[in-house]
C-alpha positions in Angstrom: 28.3 -0.5 23.8 26.0 2.3 23.5 27.7 4.1 26.5 30.5 4.9 24.1 28.1 7.4 22.0 27.5 9.4 25.4 30.4 11.8 24.6 29.7 15.2 24.6 28.4 17.0 21.4 30.2 19.9 19.5 29.4 23.4 19.9 26.9 23.5 16.8 25.0 20.8 18.3 24.3 22.0 21.4 20.6 22.8 21.9 20.4 23.0 18.0 16.6 23.1 17.1 15.0 21.6 14.1 11.4 22.6 13.0 9.4 21.3 9.9 11.2 21.9 6.6 10.3 25.3 5.3 8.6 24.1 2.0 6.1 22.0 4.1 5.4 24.8 6.5 4.7 27.2 3.8 2.2 24.4 2.2 0.5 23.8 5.4 0.2 27.2 6.1 -1.6 27.9 2.9 -4.0 24.5 2.5 -4.5 23.8 5.9 -6.8 27.0 6.5 -8.5 26.5 3.4 -9.4 22.6 4.3 -10.2 23.7 7.4 -13.0 26.2 6.0 -14.2 23.4 3.5 -14.7 20.8 6.4 -16.6 23.8 8.2 -19.0 24.4 5.4 -19.8 20.7 5.3 -20.5 21.2 9.0 -23.1 23.7 8.6 -24.4 22.5 5.7 -27.5 21.0 7.1 -28.4 24.4 8.6 -28.0 26.2 5.3 -31.7 26.4 4.1 -30.4 26.1 -0.1 -28.6 22.8 1.0 -31.6 21.7 3.0 -33.7 21.7 -0.1 -31.1 19.2 -1.8 -32.7 16.6 0.3 -29.4 14.8 1.6 -30.4 11.7 3.4 -29.7 12.0 7.0 -27.8 9.0 7.1 -25.2 11.2 5.0 -24.6 13.6 7.7 -23.9 10.6 10.1 -21.0 10.0 8.1 -19.8 13.4 6.6 -20.1 14.8 10.0 -17.6 13.0 12.2 -15.4 12.9 9.4 -15.4 16.7 9.0 -14.8 17.2 12.9 -11.7 14.3 12.5 -10.5 16.4 9.8 -10.8 19.6 11.1 -9.2 19.0 14.4 -6.3 17.0 12.6 -5.2 20.3 10.2 -5.6 22.7 13.5 -3.1 20.5 15.0 -1.0 20.6 12.1 -0.7 24.2 12.0 0.0 24.2 15.6 2.8 22.0 15.1 4.3 23.8 12.7 4.2 27.1 14.8 5.4 25.3 17.9 6.8 21.7 17.3 10.5 21.0 17.5 13.2 18.5 18.0 16.3 19.7 20.0 19.9 17.9 20.5 21.3 19.4 23.5 24.4 18.9 25.2 23.1 16.1 27.7 19.9 15.0 25.9 17.2 14.8 23.2 14.0 15.9 22.7 10.7 16.3 20.7 7.9 18.3 21.3 4.5 18.4 19.5 1.5 19.0 20.1 0.6 15.6 21.3 3.8 14.3 22.1 6.7 15.1 24.4 9.8 12.9 24.6 12.9 13.1 26.1 16.2 10.9 26.0 19.2 11.3 27.4 22.3 10.8 25.5 23.3 7.9 27.3 19.8 6.0 27.0 20.1 6.1 23.0 20.3 2.5 21.9 20.2 3.7 18.2 18.6 4.6 15.1 16.0 3.5 12.1 15.1 5.7 9.2 12.5 5.2 6.7 10.8 6.6 4.0 8.4 8.9 6.7 10.3 8.9 10.0 13.4 8.8 12.2 12.9 6.2 14.8 15.7 7.0 17.7 15.1 4.2 20.1 16.1 4.0 24.1 18.1 1.2 25.8 16.3 2.1 29.0 12.8 0.0 29.7 9.9 1.5 30.1 11.0 4.3 28.1 9.4 5.0 24.6 11.1 5.8 21.2 11.3 9.3 19.8 9.5 9.3 16.3 10.8 12.0 14.4 9.4 12.9 10.8 11.1 13.2 8.1 9.5 16.5 7.2 12.1 17.9 9.6 14.1 20.7 8.2 17.9 19.7 7.7 17.0 16.1 8.3 20.4 15.0 6.6 22.3 17.0 9.4 20.3 14.9 12.2 20.8 11.6 10.5 24.8 12.5 10.4 24.6 13.5 13.6 22.6 10.1 14.9 25.3 8.3 12.5 28.4 9.5 14.2 27.1 8.6 17.7 25.1 6.0 17.3 24.7 2.5 15.2 21.9 2.4 12.7 19.8 -0.5 14.4 18.6 -1.6 10.9 22.0 -2.7 9.6 22.8 -3.8 12.8 20.0 -6.4 12.8 21.0 -7.3 9.0 24.5 -7.9 9.9 23.5 -10.0 13.0 20.8 -12.2 10.7 23.7 -12.4 8.0 26.2 -14.0 10.7 23.2 -16.4 12.0 22.4 -17.4 7.8 26.5 -18.5 7.9 25.9 -20.2 11.0 23.1 -22.3 10.2 24.0 -25.8 9.0 20.6 -26.2 7.3 21.7 -24.0 4.6 24.9 -25.9 3.9 27.6 -28.0 5.1 30.5 -25.1 5.0 30.4 -21.6 5.6 31.2 -21.2 1.6 28.5 -23.3 1.0 26.1 -21.0 3.0 27.6 -17.8 1.5 27.0 -19.5 -2.1 23.3 -20.3 -1.1 22.9 -16.7 0.4 24.2 -15.1 -2.9 22.0 -17.5 -4.9 19.1 -16.7 -3.2 19.7 -13.2 -3.4 20.0 -13.3 -7.5 17.0 -15.3 -7.8 14.5 -12.9 -5.6 16.1 -9.9 -7.3 15.6 -11.2 -10.8 12.1 -12.5 -10.1 11.2 -9.3 -8.1 11.9 -7.2 -11.0 10.2 -9.3 -13.4 7.2 -9.2 -11.7 7.7 -5.5 -11.1 8.3 -4.4 -14.9 5.4 -6.4 -16.2 3.0 -5.1 -13.4 3.8 -1.3 -14.1 3.6 -2.2 -18.1 0.3 -4.1 -17.5 -0.7 -1.5 -15.2 -0.2 1.6 -17.6 -0.1 0.1 -21.1 -1.6 -3.1 -21.2 -0.7 -4.4 -24.5 -0.4 -7.2 -26.1 -3.4 -7.2 -22.8 -3.7 -10.7 -22.9 0.0 -12.1 -22.9 0.6 -9.5 -19.7 -2.6 -10.9 -17.8 -1.2 -14.5 -17.5 2.4 -13.5 -17.1 1.1 -11.6 -14.1 -1.0 -15.0 -13.1 2.1 -17.0 -13.4 4.6 -15.0 -11.6 3.5 -15.9 -8.0 3.7 -19.6 -8.5 7.4 -20.1 -8.6 7.7 -17.2 -6.0 5.7 -19.2 -3.8 7.9 -22.2 -4.4 10.9 -20.9 -4.1 9.9 -19.6 -0.5 8.8 -23.1 0.2 11.8 -24.7 -1.1 14.3 -22.3 0.3 14.2 -23.8 3.9 13.6 -20.4 5.3 16.6 -18.4 3.5 14.1 -16.7 1.7 11.3 -15.0 3.2 7.8 -13.3 2.3 7.7 -10.3 4.3 9.7 -6.9 3.1 11.6 -5.5 5.9 14.8 -3.1 5.9 16.5 -4.6 8.6 17.2 -7.6 6.9 19.5 -9.9 5.6 17.1 -12.8 4.2 16.2 -11.9 0.7 12.2 -11.7 -0.4 9.8 -12.2 -2.7 7.6 -9.7 -1.6 7.5 -7.6 -4.8 7.0 -10.7 -6.9 3.6 -11.7 -5.0 2.4 -7.8 -3.9 2.5 -6.3 -7.2 1.2 -8.6 -9.5 -1.8 -9.3 -7.2 -2.6 -5.7 -7.3 -2.4 -5.2 -10.7 -4.4 -8.2 -11.5 -7.0 -7.1 -8.9 -7.2 -3.2 -10.6 -7.2 -4.4 -14.4 -9.9 -6.8 -13.3 -12.0 -4.2 -11.7 -11.1 -1.5 -14.7 -11.3 -4.0 -17.9 -14.7 -5.9 -17.1 -18.2 -5.1 -16.8 -19.0 -8.1 -14.3 -22.9 -8.5 -14.4 -23.5 -10.7 -11.5 -20.4 -11.7 -9.0 -22.4 -14.5 -6.9 -20.0 -17.3 -8.4 -16.6 -15.4 -7.7 -16.7 -15.3 -3.7 -16.6 -19.0 -3.0 -13.9 -19.9 -5.2 -11.9 -16.9 -4.3 -11.9 -17.2 -0.8 -10.8 -21.0 -1.0 -7.9 -20.8 -3.0 -6.7 -17.8 -0.8 -7.2 -20.1 1.8 -5.3 -23.2 0.1 -2.7 -20.4 -0.9 -2.2 -19.1 2.8 -2.2 -22.5 4.2 0.9 -23.3 1.9 2.8 -20.1 2.7 2.3 -20.4 6.5 3.1 -24.2 7.0 6.5 -24.3 8.1 7.0 -20.6 8.0 9.1 -19.1 10.6 7.6 -15.7 9.6 4.4 -16.3 10.5 4.6 -16.6 14.5 0.9 -16.3 16.2 2.5 -15.5 19.6 2.3 -12.1 19.1 -0.4 -9.7 17.3 2.1 -9.1 14.5 2.0 -12.4 13.4 -2.0 -11.9 12.9 -1.4 -8.7 11.5 0.9 -10.4 8.5 -1.2 -12.9 7.9 -4.2 -10.7 7.5 -2.1 -8.6 4.9 -0.6 -11.3 2.9 -4.6 -12.8 2.7 -5.9 -9.5 1.3 -2.7 -9.9 -1.1 -3.5 -13.1 -2.2 -7.3 -12.9 -2.1 -6.7 -9.6 -4.9 -4.5 -11.8 -6.8 -7.1 -14.9 -6.9 -9.7 -12.3 -7.9 -8.0 -10.7 -10.3 -6.8 -14.2 -11.9 -10.6 -16.0 -11.8 -12.2 -12.6 -13.5 -9.2 -12.5 -16.1 -9.3 -16.4 -16.8 -13.3 -16.3 -17.1 -13.2 -13.7 -19.7 -10.1 -14.8 -21.5 -11.1 -18.4 -21.9 -15.0 -17.8 -22.5 -16.1 -19.4 -25.7 -19.6 -18.9 -25.5 -21.7 -16.9 -28.2 -22.3 -13.4 -26.8 -26.1 -12.0 -26.5 -26.7 -8.8 -28.3 -28.7 -6.1 -26.8 -29.0 -2.5 -27.1 -29.4 0.7 -24.6 -29.3 4.5 -24.8 -26.7 6.8 -22.9 -28.2 8.9 -20.3 -25.1 10.4 -18.7 -21.1 10.2 -18.8 -18.4 11.0 -16.6 -14.9 10.3 -15.9 -13.2 9.1 -13.1 -9.3 10.6 -12.4 -6.9 9.3 -10.4 -3.3 7.7 -11.1 -5.6 6.2 -14.3 -8.4 7.7 -15.9 -11.8 5.5 -16.2 -14.8 6.3 -18.5 -18.2 5.9 -17.7 -21.9 5.5 -19.3 -24.9 5.8 -17.7 -27.3 3.4 -19.8 -30.8 2.7 -19.7 -32.4 -0.5 -19.0 -31.5 -3.7 -21.2 -31.6 -7.0 -21.4 -31.2 -8.9 -17.7 -30.6 -5.4 -16.7 -33.6 -3.8 -15.0 -32.1 -0.7 -13.8 -30.2 2.1 -15.3 -26.8 1.8 -14.5 -23.3 3.3 -14.9 -20.8 0.7 -16.7 -17.3 1.4 -17.9 -16.1 1.9 -21.4 -13.1 2.6 -23.4 -11.5 5.9 -24.0 -12.1 5.7 -27.8 -16.1 4.9 -27.2 -16.4 7.6 -24.5 -15.1 10.2 -27.1 -17.0 8.8 -29.9 -20.4 8.6 -28.5 -22.5 11.3 -26.6 -25.7 11.6 -24.7 -28.8 10.1 -26.3 -26.6 7.8 -28.4 -27.8 4.0 -28.7 -24.7 1.3 -27.8 -24.9 -2.5 -28.1 -24.0 -4.8 -25.2 -22.6 -7.9 -26.0 -23.1 -10.3 -22.9 -21.6 -13.2 -22.1 -21.8 -16.2 -19.9 -18.4 -16.4 -18.9 -15.9 -19.8 -18.2 -16.9 -20.1 -15.0 -20.1 -18.7 -15.0 -19.5 -15.3 -13.8 -21.8 -13.5 -16.6 -20.0 -10.2 -17.8 -20.8 -7.8 -20.6 -18.6 -5.4 -23.2 -20.4 -1.9 -24.4 -19.6 -1.2 -27.9 -21.1 0.9 -30.7 
């Protein structure tokens, strides 16, 4: 079928050359040299007397020097690619030339294309010929996609259409085609509702967690019905999220609550001792993965992809389990806190997508060393160095000791 797309291109497309978009080119020309200089200065630090006086451990240089060399090489390649890299649509072929890649496909060798947020993949129908992987940062990206769409099939849409046909032909999903169509429609509606609910509550909990305990408990609950829906769908609902599929997915209902629960557990609670976390967290994760994998055709361990998929979702469910254990350990804790006092030695703010606030305190109670602890924004702004804080030390519902810092 793809041979019908090998017609001669119009004159505007003959040997049309595309380079990186002008905005990205300016960005690379400005910032890449600055970053090369920055990492270059790190490389020469061990040879500067003033830097040597800081007594930076030798082991640190064994880490930062390889990282610096790698980053310098990558930024140099980026500059060269910006100058010389190009994608060309010719009268009988297309080709991509970069510093590290030179790929060519004849027009009648092109099977089709796929578009993701970062790349345009142009796949070959000839065995042994590799696909062309074009960055979406290329200039006139829309023009390239329009040309591909007018000459070749979108393989993601093609795959989704084939899968939908398979679903409607599968008698496991209903006795008649109408029944299967209704079941597929219902599955899509159900997954859309649970995914949007999970996404909205996750965003609410991440950016403005109030009322805190209700939101945390809601995130703990959402993945449970999602997994049950997955298990009882007979395969019409999937766990993995893919562009080229007709199968509904519960990915968002699992992934976002897991990540936000883990982040909130790390940001909101000062855990004194982690010993009692790892065994239950690993055991529950293994149990959930066993439930998910059994009878699930998504996890085929004949190929590397199956193992990588299992590893990815193991990490997701571990994050979910970790956040749930920490949250319940603190929310359900009814022990009477022990009260200690400490002096603030220093304070700092860690900035990212959210800001975190820290005090470095003197030793207190069971804490024998000066350590940093996370505190609320209000407490951080109210107190300064040498002020005294009160530490409320609790046993934890699952014997995972934790503490809160207050005035």
